[in-house]
C-alpha positions, 0 to 999 in steps of 0.5 A, a space after each residue: 750527052 748534054 744534060 738536057 739531051 732531047 732524046 730523053 734517053 741519056 739518063 735520069 736527069 730530072 725534066 720539068 714538065 712542059 706547059 703544054 704537058 701541064 695543060 694536056 689532060 691526056 698526059 700525067 706527069 708522075 712525081 712525089 706527092 709533096 715535099 714531105 712525101 714519105 716515099 721519097 728516100 730523102 724523107 725516110 726515117 733516120 732509122 730506115 736510112 741508117 739501116 740501109 747505110 750500114 748494110 751498104 757499108 757492110 757490103 763495101 767492107 766484106 769485099 775488100 776484106 776478102 781482097 787482102 785477107 789472103 796476103 799473110 797466107 800467100 806463103 802457104 798457097 805458094 808451097 801448096 801449089 809449088 809457086 816459085 815466081 814472086 809475080 805469080 804469088 802477088 798476082 793471086 792477091 792483086 787479081 781481085 783488085 783488077 776486077 774492081 776496075 772493070 766491074 763498076 764500069 758496067 755495074 754503075 750504069 746498070 744500077 742507074 737503069 734497074 735500081 741500086 738493090 738488084 745490083 747490090 744483092 745479086 752481085 754480093 751473091 755472085 761474089 760469095 759463090 766465087 769466093 767460096 770456090 777459091 777455097 776449093 781451088 786445086 791449082 794457081 790457075 783456078 785460084 786466080 780465075 776464081 779470085 777475078 770472078 769474085 772481085 767482079 761481084 765484090 765491086 758492086 758496092 764500090 759502084 752503087 754504095 755511095 750513090 745509095 747514100 746520095 739518094 737518101 741524105 741531103 748534102 748537109 747530112 751526108 758527111 757521117 754516112 759517106 765517111 762510114 761508107 768510104 772508110 770500108 774499102 780502106 779499113 777492109 784491106 787492113 782488117 783482112 790480113 789481121 784475121 788472115 794471119 792467124 787463120 793461116 797460122 792455126 788452120 789452112 789458107 782455104 779457111 781464109 776464103 770460107 770464113 769470108 764467104 760465111 760473113 758475106 752470106 750473113 750480110 746478104 741475109 741482113 740486106 734482104 730486110 734492111 736494104 730498100 730501093 732508093 733511086 728516085 727514077 726507079 721508084 717513080 717509074 714503079 709509081 707510074 706503072 701502078 697508075 697506068 695499070 689502074 687507068 687500064 683497069 678503069 678504062 677496060 684496056 682502052 686508056 689513051 693517057 700517057 703516064 710518065 715520070 718527071 725524069 722522062 720526056 716521054 713514057 715510051 723508052 728506047 731501052 736499047 739506046 738507053 742501055 747503050 748510053 748508060 753503059 757508055 756514061 762512065 767512059 764519057 765522064 772520064 773523057 769529058 770531065 777534068 774533075 773525074 780525070 784529075 781525082 781519078 789519077 790522085 785516088 789511083 795513086 792513093 789506092 795503089 799505095 794502100 795495096 802496096 803497103 798491104 803486101 809490103 807489111 808481111 815482107 818487112 815484119 817477116 824479113 826484117 823483124 823475123 815474126 810469125 804470120 800471126 804476129 805479122 798480121 797484128 801490125 795491120 792494126 796500126 794502119 787500121 787505127 789510123 784509118 779508124 781514128 781519123 775517119 771518126 774525126 773526119 765524119 764529124 768535121 765534114 758536115 760541120 765545115 760544110 754547114 759553116 761554109 754554106 752559111 757564109 755563102 748565103 745558105 748555098 752549098 758547093 761540093 768544094 766545101 768538102 775539101 778543107 778536111 782533105 788537105 791535112 791528109 795530103 800532108 800526113 800521107 807522105 809523112 807516114 810513108 817516110 817514117 815507115 820506110 826509113 824505120 824499116 830500112 834502119 832496123 829500128 824498133 818495130 813500133 817506128 814503122 807502125 807509127 808510120 803506117 798509122 799516119 799513112 792510114 790517116 792520110 789515106 782516109 782523109 783524102 779518100 773520104 773528102 774526094 769521094 764525097 766531092 764526086 758524089 756532090 758534084 755529079 749527083 744523079 750520075 754519082 754511080 757512073 762518076 764513081 765508076 769512072 774514078 774507081 777504074 784507074 784507082 783499081 788498076 793502080 791497086 792491082 799493079 802497085 803490089 806487082 812492082 813493089 818487090 822489085 822497087 824495094 829490092 833495088 832501092 830499099 824501103 827508105 829510098 823507095 818510100 821517099 820517092 812515093 812520098 815526094 810524088 804524093 806531096 807534089 800531086 796531092 797538095 796542088 790538087 786539093 788547093 786547085 779544086 777548092 779554088 777553081 772547082 766551081 769554075 771547072 764544074 760550070 763548064 761541065 756537061 754533067 757536074 752541077 750540084 747536089 
């Protein structure tokens, strides 16, 4: 899958018109009418862009809320369904995240074929329906199956959301919008248990699912008005179809002119081959791109830890501090505050640092300019793990583990935001497939980490267990960020798919 594969079916890589095409009066190459064409998503008004950005972020937020909101209610579910196995109890929580691994591998390429909007809207509706069904489950098998299916639908924003923002915003403008978007999958899992704890204590675990379905339905309704297609190849193909239809009407059906877009080498497309290549693209990116492989491994570790923390907080504050589910849920606020505060700082610094480094480089931007704000996260993350682990181990005041979780959240959001926007900048038109490839291993870790957490902490304790995790995070994170900042451009120059913005 070379960038300029001569088949013309490898993907929506922009193709410059050939000289003979430009001179051939029977070939019409469709592009934007001008650099300021208002139909180009990059030229949309800020109001329209931010309406779409906030909607995509809302899609991305509600799904992770549903993924973790059930955590404080796990005890109720275990009692109702008479589950005694810890593995099965944790599986009802983490199976949702397993679907996150597989959904984007298909949904990411699909949004590069059919556009962003049909995939986002359709999958959110699918998620809402199955999440609603979770509230009516009659046994653990039904609950696990329904959770997996709802997770598949809920994974669409992880595959397409970042790509939508890349469609609309120029690289030097992306920081704030992408910071907001990338905060959602981290903040969502921390907000969910806060509400879930009180719902479980005052009502029933079934309302955990019904309440999130109501909110997802409201977001779906808003999305019908605020979300518009932003993928340039799809928009230009629609424009080309109108031109073909007009020519056919004017010629009485005898039109011989070929109409294609600047993203096509021919107006005729082998959709079977195109579909196959697009679906395979995330796997190809994973196999061929060191950027995807290395960032995928590190983000997998980070994402795995956040779900490990989410399932560990109830155990710490129930078993060590003997609190009720409602008050246990409040401790997720510390994690959420770390995420929120540092995401706000980072959302402003991302573009500021990017512009300054771009100015030093003669006005040319590079994806690596996203990484300086990521480095502090690689330090704060292991520090937070150490404070939280040893605070719980030594039975200190409950505020000490909360402080640790605050720094864990800060480190998570800094590393997650910087690396996610780096992938989007580096892979540009293939952003959805690249994000799908990166998110696969990340979601596998989010599924698996909570399953081994009880055994690890039972054997080692919270202090030693978190010390090991902190050491791994430091050893992987610091060299990864520094290495990509220094050698990232060289790595991209050898890439078949990564290029620029």
